[in-house]
C-alpha positions in Angstrom: 16.1 -5.9 45.8 15.3 -6.3 42.4 11.6 -6.7 42.6 11.3 -3.1 43.6 12.7 -1.7 40.4 11.3 -4.0 37.9 8.2 -4.7 39.1 6.9 -0.8 38.6 7.5 -1.4 35.1 5.6 -4.6 34.7 2.9 -2.8 36.9 2.7 0.3 34.9 1.7 -1.4 31.7 -0.7 -3.7 32.9 -2.3 -1.4 35.0 -2.6 1.0 32.4 -4.4 -1.1 29.8 -6.6 -3.2 31.9 -9.5 -2.3 34.2 -10.3 -3.3 37.8 -7.1 -4.5 38.7 -5.5 -4.1 42.5 -2.2 -3.7 42.2 -1.4 -5.1 45.7 -2.8 -8.4 44.5 -0.8 -8.0 40.9 2.4 -7.0 43.1 2.6 -10.0 45.0 1.9 -12.6 42.3 4.9 -10.8 40.6 7.3 -11.2 43.6 6.1 -14.8 43.2 7.5 -15.1 39.7 4.1 -16.2 38.0 1.0 -14.1 37.3 -2.3 -15.6 35.8 -5.2 -13.2 35.1 -8.2 -14.2 33.9 -11.6 -12.5 32.2 -9.8 -9.2 31.7 -11.3 -6.0 30.3 -9.5 -3.2 28.2 -9.7 0.5 28.7 -10.8 1.2 25.7 -10.5 5.1 26.4 -6.8 4.7 27.2 -6.0 2.7 24.1 -7.9 5.4 21.9 -6.3 8.2 23.9 -2.7 6.8 23.2 -2.9 5.5 19.5 -5.1 8.3 18.1 -6.4 5.9 15.6 -8.9 7.1 13.1 -10.8 4.1 14.5 -13.0 3.5 17.8 -13.1 0.5 20.1 -16.3 -1.0 20.5 -15.1 -3.8 22.8 -11.7 -5.4 23.7 -10.8 -8.1 26.3 -8.3 -10.9 27.1 -9.3 -14.2 28.1 -5.9 -15.2 30.1 -3.0 -13.0 30.9 0.2 -15.1 32.1 3.4 -13.2 33.0 6.5 -15.1 34.3 9.2 -13.4 35.6 12.7 -15.6 36.3 14.0 -13.5 39.5 16.9 -15.9 40.1 17.9 -15.6 36.4 16.9 -12.2 35.4 19.9 -11.3 33.5 20.1 -14.4 31.5 16.5 -15.1 30.8 13.8 -13.2 29.3 10.3 -12.3 30.9 7.8 -14.0 29.1 4.4 -12.3 28.9 1.6 -14.5 27.5 -1.9 -13.4 26.3 -4.4 -16.5 25.4 -7.7 -15.1 23.3 -7.4 -11.5 22.8 -10.3 -9.8 20.9 -11.3 -6.6 19.6 -13.5 -4.9 17.9 -13.2 -1.8 15.9 -15.2 0.9 13.8 -14.8 4.1 11.9 -15.2 7.2 13.8 -18.3 9.2 13.0 -17.8 12.5 12.7 -21.0 13.6 14.6 -20.6 10.8 17.2 -16.8 11.2 17.5 -16.8 12.8 20.9 -19.8 10.5 22.6 -18.9 7.0 21.4 -15.2 6.9 21.6 -13.5 8.6 24.2 -15.5 11.3 25.3 -14.3 14.7 24.5 -10.5 16.0 24.3 -11.0 17.4 27.8 -12.0 13.9 29.1 -9.2 12.4 27.3 -6.8 14.7 28.6 -8.0 14.3 32.2 -7.8 10.2 31.5 -4.3 10.3 30.5 -3.7 12.9 33.3 -5.4 10.6 36.0 -3.6 7.6 34.7 0.0 9.3 34.9 -0.8 10.3 38.4 -2.0 6.9 39.6 1.1 5.2 38.4 4.0 7.9 39.5 3.3 8.1 43.0 3.5 4.0 43.4 6.5 4.2 41.3 8.1 6.8 43.7 6.9 5.2 47.0 8.3 1.8 45.6 11.7 3.2 44.3 12.2 4.9 47.5 13.7 1.6 49.3 17.3 1.7 47.4 19.4 -1.2 48.1 22.9 -0.1 48.9 24.8 -3.3 47.2 23.0 -2.4 43.7 24.4 0.8 42.4 22.3 2.9 39.9 24.5 2.3 37.1 23.6 -1.8 37.3 20.1 -1.3 38.1 19.6 0.6 34.5 21.9 -1.3 32.9 19.8 -4.6 34.0 16.4 -3.1 33.8 17.5 -2.2 29.9 18.3 -5.7 29.4 15.3 -7.1 30.6 13.0 -4.8 28.5 15.2 -5.5 25.5 14.6 -9.6 25.9 10.9 -9.3 26.9 9.0 -12.2 25.4 5.7 -11.5 24.0 3.4 -14.6 23.2 -0.2 -14.1 21.8 -2.5 -17.2 21.3 -5.5 -16.5 19.6 -5.9 -13.0 18.5 -9.0 -12.2 17.2 -9.2 -8.5 15.6 -12.6 -7.4 13.9 -13.7 -4.2 11.8 -17.3 -3.7 11.1 -18.8 -0.8 8.6 -22.0 -0.8 6.9 -22.7 -4.3 6.1 -19.2 -4.9 6.5 -17.6 -7.4 8.9 -13.4 -8.0 8.5 -11.9 -10.2 10.6 -8.5 -11.3 11.6 -7.6 -14.3 13.4 -3.7 -14.9 14.1 -3.3 -18.6 15.9 -0.1 -17.8 17.5 2.0 -14.4 17.6 5.8 -14.5 19.1 8.1 -11.6 19.4 11.3 -12.3 20.8 15.0 -11.2 20.7 17.8 -12.6 18.2 21.3 -12.8 17.6 23.4 -11.9 14.5 22.3 -14.9 12.8 18.4 -14.4 13.8 18.6 -17.2 16.1 16.8 -16.9 19.4 19.2 -15.5 22.3 19.6 -13.3 25.2 21.1 -10.1 23.6 21.7 -6.4 24.7 23.3 -3.2 23.1 26.8 -3.0 23.7 29.7 -0.3 22.9 30.7 -2.4 20.3 27.5 -3.8 18.7 24.9 -0.9 18.9 22.4 -3.0 17.7 19.0 -4.7 19.1 17.3 -7.6 16.7 14.1 -9.1 17.1 12.0 -11.5 15.4 8.1 -11.6 15.2 6.6 -15.0 13.8 2.9 -14.9 12.8 1.4 -18.7 12.6 -2.3 -19.6 10.7 -3.2 -16.2 10.0 -6.7 -16.3 8.5 -8.8 -12.8 7.0 -12.3 -13.4 6.3 -14.4 -11.1 4.8 -18.3 -11.1 5.3 -21.7 -9.2 5.0 -24.0 -8.9 7.5 -27.9 -7.9 7.4 -29.5 -5.2 8.9 -29.6 -6.9 12.2 -25.7 -7.5 12.5 -26.1 -11.2 11.6 -24.0 -12.9 8.9 -26.1 -15.0 7.0 -23.8 -16.7 4.7 -20.2 -17.0 5.6 -17.8 -16.6 2.4 -14.4 -18.2 1.9 -11.9 -16.5 3.6 -9.7 -14.0 1.6 -6.3 -15.7 3.5 -6.6 -19.2 5.1 -3.9 -19.9 7.3 -0.5 -18.1 6.1 2.3 -17.9 8.1 4.9 -15.2 7.8 8.0 -13.7 9.9 9.2 -10.3 10.5 12.6 -9.3 11.5 13.0 -6.0 13.2 16.6 -4.5 13.3 17.3 -0.9 15.6 20.5 0.8 15.3 21.7 3.2 18.3 24.3 6.1 18.1 25.3 5.1 21.5 24.5 3.5 24.4 22.9 6.8 26.3 20.5 6.3 23.2 17.1 6.2 24.1 15.7 5.9 20.8 17.2 4.2 17.9 18.8 6.2 14.9 17.8 3.6 12.2 14.7 1.3 12.3 13.8 -1.6 10.3 11.1 -3.7 10.1 10.9 -6.1 7.3 8.4 -8.9 6.6 8.7 -11.9 4.4 5.8 -14.3 3.3 6.7 -17.4 1.2 3.1 -18.3 -0.1 0.3 -15.7 -0.1 -3.1 -17.1 -1.5 -6.1 -14.6 -1.5 -9.3 -15.6 -2.7 -11.9 -13.2 -3.4 -15.8 -14.2 -4.5 -18.0 -11.7 -6.3 -20.0 -10.8 -3.2 -16.3 -9.9 -1.4 -14.9 -7.7 -4.4 -17.0 -4.4 -3.5 -16.5 -4.8 0.2 -12.6 -5.5 -0.6 -12.4 -2.4 -3.0 -13.7 -0.3 -0.1 -11.5 -1.3 2.5 -8.8 -0.3 0.1 -10.7 3.0 -0.7 -10.5 3.4 3.3 -6.8 3.2 3.1 -6.3 5.4 0.4 -8.7 8.4 2.3 -6.7 7.7 5.5 -3.5 8.3 3.6 -4.6 11.7 2.2 -6.5 12.6 5.2 -9.8 12.8 4.0 -11.3 10.8 6.8 -9.7 10.4 10.2 -8.8 13.7 10.7 -8.1 15.4 14.0 -10.2 18.4 15.0 -8.5 21.6 16.1 -8.7 20.4 19.8 -7.4 16.9 19.2 -4.1 18.6 17.1 -3.7 20.4 20.5 -4.0 17.2 22.2 -1.6 15.3 20.2 0.6 18.2 20.4 0.9 17.8 24.2 0.7 13.9 23.9 3.7 14.0 21.4 5.5 16.3 23.9 5.1 13.8 26.8 6.2 10.7 24.6 9.5 12.5 23.8 10.0 14.3 26.9 10.1 11.0 28.7 12.7 10.0 26.1 14.9 12.7 27.6 13.8 13.1 31.0 12.7 16.7 30.4 10.3 18.6 28.5 11.5 22.1 28.7 14.9 20.8 27.1 13.3 19.0 24.2 12.8 20.4 21.0 9.1 18.9 19.7 8.4 18.6 15.6 4.5 19.1 15.7 3.1 16.5 13.6 0.9 19.1 12.1 -1.7 18.5 9.1 -0.1 17.5 5.8 -1.7 20.7 4.1 -0.2 23.1 6.6 3.3 22.0 5.3 2.6 23.9 2.1 3.5 27.6 1.5 2.2 30.5 3.5 -0.2 31.6 0.8 -1.5 28.2 0.7 -2.1 27.8 4.6 -3.6 31.2 4.7 -6.5 29.9 2.4 -6.8 26.7 4.0 -6.3 26.7 7.7 -8.4 23.5 8.6 -7.5 21.3 6.4 -7.3 17.5 7.5 -4.4 15.6 8.7 -3.1 12.6 6.8 -2.7 9.0 8.4 0.9 8.9 7.4 1.5 12.2 9.7 -0.5 10.4 12.4 1.5 7.3 12.4 5.0 9.1 12.3 3.9 11.0 15.7 4.3 7.3 17.3 7.5 5.9 15.9 9.3 7.3 19.3 6.4 5.8 21.5 7.0 2.3 19.7 10.7 2.2 20.2 11.3 4.4 23.4 11.2 2.6 27.1 8.6 3.2 29.7 7.8 7.1 30.2 8.5 6.4 34.1 11.6 4.4 33.8 13.9 7.3 35.1 11.8 8.1 38.2 13.0 4.9 40.1 16.1 3.7 38.5 18.2 6.2 40.7 19.7 8.4 38.0 21.6 11.7 39.2 19.5 14.6 38.1 22.3 16.7 37.4 24.3 14.1 35.1 20.9 13.4 33.2 20.3 16.7 32.5 24.2 16.9 31.1 23.6 13.9 29.0 19.8 15.7 27.9 21.6 18.8 26.9 24.6 17.1 25.1 22.3 15.0 22.8 20.1 16.4 20.0 16.4 14.8 19.2 16.5 13.8 15.5 13.9 11.9 13.5 15.2 8.3 13.0 15.5 6.6 9.4 12.5 4.0 9.5 12.6 1.3 6.6 9.5 -1.0 6.4 9.1 -3.2 3.9 7.1 -6.5 2.7 8.2 -9.4 0.7 6.2 -12.3 -0.8 8.1 -14.9 -2.4 4.8 -15.7 -4.2 1.3 -15.0 -4.2 -2.1 -16.1 -6.0 -5.3 -14.1 -6.1 -8.4 -16.3 -7.2 -11.7 -14.6 -8.3 -14.6 -16.7 -7.4 -18.6 -16.6 -8.8 -20.9 -17.5 -6.1 -24.3 -19.1 -6.4 -27.0 -20.0 -3.7 -27.0 -24.3 -3.5 -30.4 -25.2 -2.2 -30.4 -28.5 -0.2 -33.0 -31.3 -0.8 -34.8 -30.7 2.6 -36.9 -27.6 2.9 -35.8 -27.1 6.4 -31.9 -27.5 5.3 -30.4 -23.9 5.4 -29.1 -22.5 2.3 -25.2 -22.8 1.3 -23.0 -20.7 -1.0 -21.2 -22.5 -3.8 -18.2 -20.6 -5.1 -16.3 -21.5 -8.8 -13.2 -20.2 -9.9 -13.1 -18.2 -13.0 -10.0 -16.0 -13.0 -6.6 -16.5 -11.3 -3.5 -13.6 -10.9 -0.1 -15.2 -10.0 2.9 -13.1 -9.3 6.2 -13.6 -8.2 9.1 -11.4 -6.3 6.9 -8.9 -4.9 8.5 -6.1 -2.8 6.9 -3.1 -0.9 9.2 -0.7 0.7 8.8 2.4 2.1 11.8 4.7 3.7 10.9 8.1 5.8 12.7 10.0 7.9 10.4 12.5 9.6 7.9 14.1 7.4 10.2 15.9 5.2 11.4 12.7 3.5 9.1 10.0 2.5 9.7 7.1 -0.4 7.5 4.2 -1.2 9.0 1.8 -3.7 6.7 -1.5 -5.0 8.1 -3.8 -7.6 7.4 -7.8 -8.5 9.6 -10.0 -10.7 6.6 -11.6 -12.7 3.0 -12.3 -13.1 0.6 -13.9 -15.3 -3.5 -14.0 -15.5 -5.3 -17.2 -16.3 -8.9 -18.2 -17.3 -10.4 -20.9 -15.1 -13.3 -23.0 -15.5 -16.8 -21.6 -17.3 -18.2 -18.1 -16.8 -22.0 -17.0 -17.5 -23.0 -20.6 -18.4 -20.3 -20.8 -21.3 -18.2 -23.9 -20.9 -14.9 -22.7 -21.8 -12.3 -23.9 -19.7 -14.0 -27.1 -17.9 -12.3 -30.0 -17.3 -13.5 -31.9 -20.3 -12.7 -28.8 -23.0 -8.7 -30.2 -22.8 -7.7 -27.0 -23.6 -3.9 -26.2 -22.8 -2.7 -23.9 -20.1 -1.0 -21.7 -23.2 -4.2 -20.9 -24.0 -5.7 -20.0 -20.6 -2.8 -17.8 -19.6 -3.8 -14.4 -21.3 -1.5 -12.1 -19.5 2.1 -12.4 -19.1 4.6 -9.9 -17.7 8.4 -9.6 -16.8 10.5 -12.9 -15.6 10.2 -15.5 -13.3 12.6 -16.4 -10.0 14.1 -19.3 -11.5 15.9 -17.0 -14.0 15.7 -13.4 -12.5 17.1 -14.9 -8.9 16.0 -13.4 -5.2 16.8 -9.7 -6.4 13.7 -8.6 -4.9 15.2 -9.1 -1.5 18.1 -6.9 -2.4 19.3 -5.1 0.8 16.5 -6.1 3.1 17.1 -8.2 6.4 16.3 -11.5 4.6 19.3 -11.0 2.1 22.3 -12.2 3.3 24.3 -9.6 1.4 23.0 -6.9 3.3 25.0 -4.2 5.4 23.0 -5.1 8.6 23.7 -9.2 8.0 27.2 -8.1 7.4 28.1 -6.0 10.5 28.1 -3.1 8.5 25.8 0.1 9.1 23.4 0.8 6.0 23.6 4.0 4.2 20.3 5.6 3.0 19.7 8.2 0.2 17.6 10.9 1.7 18.2 13.8 -1.2 15.8 13.8 -3.9 18.4 14.6 -6.5 20.5 11.7 -5.7 17.6 9.4 -5.1 16.1 10.1 -8.5 19.9 9.4 -10.2 19.9 6.1 -8.1 16.7 4.7 -8.8 16.3 5.2 -12.4 13.6 3.0 -14.4 16.6 0.9 -15.8 17.6 0.1 -12.2 14.1 -1.0 -10.9 13.6 -3.0 -14.0 17.0 -4.9 -13.6 16.2 -5.4 -10.0 12.4 -6.4 -10.6 11.4 -7.0 -14.0 7.8 -6.9 -14.6 6.6 -4.0 -12.7 8.1 -1.1 -10.7 7.0 2.0 -8.9 8.6 4.4 -7.0 6.7 7.6 -5.2 8.9 9.9 -3.6 7.6 12.9 -1.5 9.9 15.8 -0.3 9.8 18.7 2.0 12.7 21.3 1.8 13.1 24.7 3.6 14.8 27.1 1.4 14.9 30.2 4.3 18.3 29.1 5.6 17.5 28.2 9.1 18.3 24.5 8.6 16.0 21.5 7.7 12.1 21.7 8.7 12.4 18.7 10.8 14.8 20.9 13.2 12.6 23.8 13.3 9.7 24.0 16.2 6.2 23.8 14.7 4.5 23.5 17.9 2.6 26.7 17.3 1.1 25.3 14.0 1.3 28.7 12.4 2.5 29.3 8.9 4.7 32.3 9.7 7.4 29.5 11.5 7.8 27.4 8.3 9.4 30.1 6.2 9.6 28.9 2.4 8.6 25.5 2.2 9.2 23.6 -1.1 6.7 20.8 -1.5 7.5 17.8 -4.2 6.0 14.8 -5.3 6.7 12.5 -8.0 5.4 8.9 -8.8 7.3 6.9 -11.5 5.4 3.6 -13.1 7.4 1.3 -15.3 5.5 -1.8 -16.8 8.1 -4.5 -18.6 7.7 -6.4 -21.6 4.2 -7.6 -21.6 2.0 -10.1 -23.4 -1.7 -9.0 -23.2 -4.2 -11.0 -25.3 -8.2 -10.2 -25.3 -10.2 -13.3 -26.6 -13.6 -13.7 -25.7 -13.0 -15.7 -22.5 -10.5 -13.1 -21.0 -12.8 -9.9 -21.8 -16.0 -11.7 -20.2 -14.2 -12.3 -17.1 -12.5 -8.7 -17.0 -16.0 -7.3 -17.1 -17.7 -9.7 -14.9 -15.5 -8.5 -12.1 -16.1 -4.8 -12.9 -19.9 -5.6 -12.9 -19.3 -7.6 -9.7 -17.2 -4.5 -8.0 -20.2 -1.8 -9.1 -22.5 -3.8 -7.3 -23.0 -1.9 -3.9 -24.5 0.9 -2.5 -21.6 2.5 -0.3 -21.3 6.1 0.0 -17.7 7.5 -1.0 -15.8 8.5 2.1 -14.8 12.2 0.7 -17.2 14.0 -1.4 -16.3 16.5 -4.2 -16.1 20.2 -2.5 -18.2 22.9 -4.4 -15.9 25.0 -6.4 -17.8 28.2 -6.2 -15.7 30.7 -5.1 -15.9 32.2 -2.0 -16.3 36.2 -2.2 -14.9 37.0 1.0 -10.9 35.6 -0.2 -8.1 37.9 0.6 -6.8 39.6 -2.5 -2.8 39.3 -2.6 -1.1 42.2 -2.7 2.4 42.2 -5.4 4.9 40.7 -2.8 2.9 38.0 -2.4 2.3 37.3 -5.9 5.8 37.5 -6.6 6.3 34.9 -3.8 3.6 32.8 -4.8 5.1 33.0 -8.5 8.6 31.6 -7.3 7.6 28.2 -6.3 4.3 25.9 -7.0 4.1 22.7 -5.6 2.9 20.0 -8.2 2.2 16.3 -8.3 3.8 14.5 -11.2 3.0 11.1 -12.5 5.0 9.1 -15.1 3.9 5.9 -16.5 5.9 3.9 -18.8 5.4 0.7 -20.8 8.3 -1.1 -22.6 7.6 -3.6 -25.3 4.2 -4.1 -25.3 2.4 -7.1 -27.0 -1.8 -7.1 -27.4 -3.4 -9.4 -29.8 -7.4 -9.2 -30.2 -8.6 -12.3 -31.4 -12.3 -12.7 -33.1 -15.2 -13.3 -30.5 -15.7 -16.9 -30.2 -18.9 -16.0 -27.9 -20.5 -12.7 -26.9 -22.6 -11.8 -23.7 -21.6 -8.3 -23.8 -25.2 -7.1 -24.1 -25.5 -8.3 -20.5 -22.3 -6.5 -19.0 -22.0 -3.5 -20.6 -25.3 -1.9 -19.2 -24.1 -2.7 -16.1 -21.0 -0.8 -16.4 -22.5 2.1 -18.3 -25.0 2.8 -15.1 -28.1 0.5 -16.3 -30.0 -2.2 -14.2 -28.4 -5.3 -13.8 -30.0 -8.6 -14.7 -28.1 -10.7 -12.5 -30.7 -13.9 -13.4 -29.1 -14.2 -16.4 -28.0 -18.0 -17.5 -26.4 -19.1 -20.6 -27.3 -22.1 -22.1 -25.0 -21.9 -25.4 -22.3 -24.8 -26.1 -18.9 -23.5 -26.4 -17.3 -24.5 -29.6 -13.8 -23.4 -30.0 -13.1 -21.8 -33.3 -9.7 -22.6 -35.2 -7.9 -21.1 -36.7 -8.7 -17.8 -35.1 -8.1 -14.8 -36.7 -6.8 -12.2 -34.3 -5.4 -8.8 -34.5 -1.7 -8.3 -33.4 -0.6 -4.7 -32.1 3.2 -4.1 -31.1 4.5 -1.1 -29.4 7.8 -0.4 -28.6 7.3 2.4 -25.7 4.6 4.1 -24.5 5.0 7.3 -22.1 2.1 9.0 -20.1 3.2 12.4 -18.1 0.7 13.7 -15.6 1.1 16.8 -13.4 -1.5 18.6 -11.6 -0.9 21.3 -8.9 -0.9 20.2 -5.3 -3.2 22.5 -4.1 -5.3 22.9 -7.0 -8.3 24.4 -5.0 -6.3 26.9 -3.4 -4.1 27.9 -6.1 -6.9 28.7 -8.8 -8.9 30.6 -6.0 -5.8 32.9 -5.5 -5.0 33.5 -9.2 -8.5 33.5 -10.1 -8.8 36.9 -8.4 -6.1 38.4 -9.6 -6.7 41.0 -12.6 -3.9 40.1 -14.7 -2.3 36.9 -13.7 1.0 35.9 -15.5 1.6 33.2 -17.9 3.2 30.9 -15.5 0.5 31.1 -12.8 -2.0 30.1 -15.3 0.1 27.6 -16.7 -0.1 25.9 -13.2 -3.8 26.1 -13.1 -4.4 23.5 -15.4 -4.0 19.7 -15.3 -1.0 18.5 -18.2 -1.3 15.5 -20.0 1.6 14.3 -22.5 1.3 11.1 -24.3 3.7 9.5 -26.6 3.9 6.4 -28.4 7.0 5.0 -30.3 7.3 2.2 -32.6 3.2 1.2 -33.1 2.3 -1.5 -35.6 -0.3 -3.8 -36.2 -0.9 -6.7 -38.2 -3.2 -9.9 -38.8 -2.3 -13.3 -37.4 -4.3 -16.5 -36.6 -3.8 -19.2 -33.6 -4.1 -22.6 -34.8 -5.0 -25.7 -33.2 -1.6 -26.4 -31.7 -1.8 -22.9 -29.5 0.6 -20.7 -31.6 -0.2 -18.2 -33.7 1.5 -17.9 -37.4 3.9 -14.7 -38.7 1.6 -11.6 -38.6 0.8 -10.0 -42.0 1.3 -5.8 -41.8 -1.3 -3.7 -42.1 -0.1 -0.8 -40.4 3.7 -0.2 -40.5 5.5 1.3 -37.4 5.0 4.7 -37.0 5.2 6.9 -33.9 2.8 9.9 -32.4 2.2 12.3 -29.5 -0.8 13.9 -27.9 -0.4 16.8 -25.5 -3.8 18.2 -23.6 -4.6 20.5 -20.6 -7.5 20.9 -18.7 -8.5 23.9 -16.5 -8.9 23.0 -12.8 -12.3 24.2 -11.1 -13.9 26.4 -14.4 -16.7 27.8 -12.3 -13.9 30.3 -10.8 -13.1 31.7 -14.1 -16.6 32.7 -15.5 -15.6 36.3 -15.5 -12.7 35.4 -17.8 -14.0 34.2 -21.1 -10.9 34.3 -22.7 -9.3 31.8 -21.1 -9.3 28.2 -22.6 -10.7 25.4 -20.7 -9.2 22.4 -22.7 -6.4 22.6 -25.3 -4.8 19.7 -27.1 -2.0 19.1 -29.5 -1.9 16.1 -31.5 1.3 15.2 -33.8 1.7 12.4 -36.4 4.3 12.4 -38.3 3.5 9.9 -41.0 0.6 7.1 -40.7 0.3 4.1 -43.8 -2.2 1.9 -43.6 -2.0 -1.1 -46.1 -4.7 -3.7 -46.6 -5.9 -6.2 -49.2 -9.5 -6.9 -49.7 -9.6 -10.1 -47.9 -7.6 -8.5 -45.1 -10.2 -5.8 -44.6 -13.0 -8.5 -44.8 -11.3 -10.1 -42.2 -10.8 -7.1 -39.9 -14.8 -6.5 -40.5 -15.6 -9.6 -39.6 -13.2 -9.4 -36.2 -15.2 -6.4 -35.3 -18.4 -7.7 -36.1 -17.9 -10.6 -33.7 -17.5 -7.8 -30.8 -20.2 -5.6 -32.0 -22.7 -7.6 -32.8 -24.5 -10.6 -31.3 -23.8 -14.1 -32.6 -21.5 -14.9 -35.2 -21.6 -12.6 -38.5 -19.8 -14.7 -40.6 -19.7 -18.6 -40.7 -16.8 -20.6 -39.8 -16.2 -21.6 -43.5 -16.0 -17.8 -45.0 -13.6 -17.0 -42.3 -11.4 -20.2 -43.0 -11.4 -19.1 -46.6 -10.1 -15.5 -46.0 -7.7 -16.9 -43.7 -6.0 -19.2 -46.3 -6.3 -16.1 -49.0 -4.2 -14.4 -46.5 -1.8 -16.3 -45.0 -1.2 -18.9 -47.3 -0.4 -16.7 -50.1 2.3 -15.5 -47.7 3.6 -18.7 -46.9 3.9 -19.4 -50.4 5.8 -16.3 -51.3 8.0 -16.9 -48.7 8.3 -20.6 -50.0 9.0 -19.0 -53.6 11.6 -16.7 -52.0 13.5 -19.7 -50.3 13.6 -21.6 -53.2 15.4 -19.1 -55.4 17.6 -18.5 -52.8 18.9 -22.1 -52.4 18.7 -22.1 -56.3 21.1 -19.3 -56.1 23.4 -21.1 -53.4 23.6 -24.1 -55.4 24.7 -22.3 -58.2 28.0 -20.8 -56.4 29.0 -24.1 -55.0 32.3 -25.3 -56.1 32.1 -28.6 -58.4 33.0 -32.1 -56.4 35.2 -34.7 -57.9 34.0 -38.0 -58.4 36.1 -41.1 -58.8 
């Protein structure tokens, strides 16, 4: 019967992650077609053992679990798994308490996994024993594949919480549903076939709410902040491409998410906590925290072997790509100096790609396959890393910054409430975040958006500059504009995504990916990036190539994790950032809001995730022989960053109000005067004199050795290091500015600027500088320069009349001193002298041109 084959699959998943289940009762309920389980506790140690997260589970439970199996229509209707109210609480693992609080020692983890497998497999074998002669093995395997590929998962009320210090981050999703779809992304009962080796799925998330609150010393939240994200819905499309029907793992995986409208709200109290969460993600990416110990790495290796062995049915025939720490991927000389470097989170995440997309680990035990034919298929197949494409797309995003204040109720016993006021808004259109990877040797991330702008909202620090009764235009409120909008640019940000109707996957063809660094740089240029987006484009590329001639690095066996198995590995890391035409206006409203955000971001007492290591040289380091030095000089990995700004316009206006003495001391590290409230009435100054700066292009090049600490320790120990080795011991920075010019202008009552009066004509300049890494390692070499700089300025001209000089001085004093240095009458007189003379001169030139034109007109005849 089909029950004897399908039931073990469902039972294995449920029993693996849920505590205190009776398999006999579960089996009887499944055979009835419906299972309802209430108040379930998750096996936290099993979750941590299998997920290998840098977090530990504090609690996890499911209120209700429902499983519906349509036995009579199993080949045409999906199995539906419904989870009602699932809640999990996580915290970051502590280095000291890792073995006690999370999942015990590594040996305990391994024994737990072994006990889990041993408790599942005998039951599977017993249930798989009674085979039905009317059901051939091939049919059973095909049916199980159809069932697994079409399982529907519904989660109602998913609650995830993360706690750290005084931070409480909670994510609440009202409903999430995953189901299989057809070619047009409509719900369907599908399966892969010889003509269509593709499986498509959709995940719909409804009403996602993200909250970020602060708890006190007792762990309670006194005042709830406004949600970061409130009731946001989005959908995810998954596209799996297989090489053949016998493939257990897709060769191409695409996971793309689209959000139509994303509205974020951040208060002044949430901003430090939000930055803390961002720093956590960066620290996890670079492996500064959440790294595995030696025993954990060994356990991870066994875990990956188990997973990949289950895919092919045999561990002995499988070649494993060891997910070794990122620093061990470097060259042999570096690995000798740093054998216990932490593992990056990307390496950890990549190790679970096979587990996410593969079948159950015991599926082959009960489908009745012929061992001889199975072994033949295993030898015929070569396991290789799949191509994984992950994308996030947002049509319109809005980020609002709010300032909060305590609102005291009239009654003494009434609770205090937090009142927030919007002061700053950032709007962004056509956002794209894409990542492409194939194993660890290739990783690329591209980020871009079509257009953005920043606006001032309401008042700040007691200055009512943008209150509703001020009647100021939207043009005056907007102080930053970059790029285009979707109405003129179109939906280019969705190019080649699963939401693009022109993409290969939506037209029945297989997509082609660029996985070569040279071809990648030739294709994804700055021009191509700006043509697709227009405002901002970033391309981060990391590649690792094996030059030993033994094939690519991802085809070798790195299970030993030793550097001598790596051969000669060359790592490259490049980041290219391009910012399109932008207009930035720095007036009093914008400057005070930006500095206020910086002040709020600094108001915390969080310890950094990673402290700077001591740069004291170790006296016991190994001295390299000449052969090793020659090998070192062949290739030294570096991180190269390029930032380019195109057509930048910056307007610095005279300060209409100046409260910088209450903001700058906090930024400089002094105490904060948070009780400050200004009662000055805001008076708009028109015409408003301003300095306008135009730059055609700004280019910044920055390079740093990828393993600076190890490299400096090695080179500094040499008696006579070459110039090439010394070159890579520096951080190099090259700044080039093209077409820089500045002039005076003024803002009139209508909100428009007059033509600028040139003060500094267009010129170009360049600046080069380098800084020695870890200078304390070079104390015995006084002849080596710590810093060096070169400044190039072919020509520079400054031209200004007396009135222009006085107006420039007045603009400077409005920012550097408190209050208004010059009266409005004096400012208006200077503006009239500067700009009216220009207008009179231009009018005189126009009149002369008209007279000359009239004198050349042919005579007209009159009757």
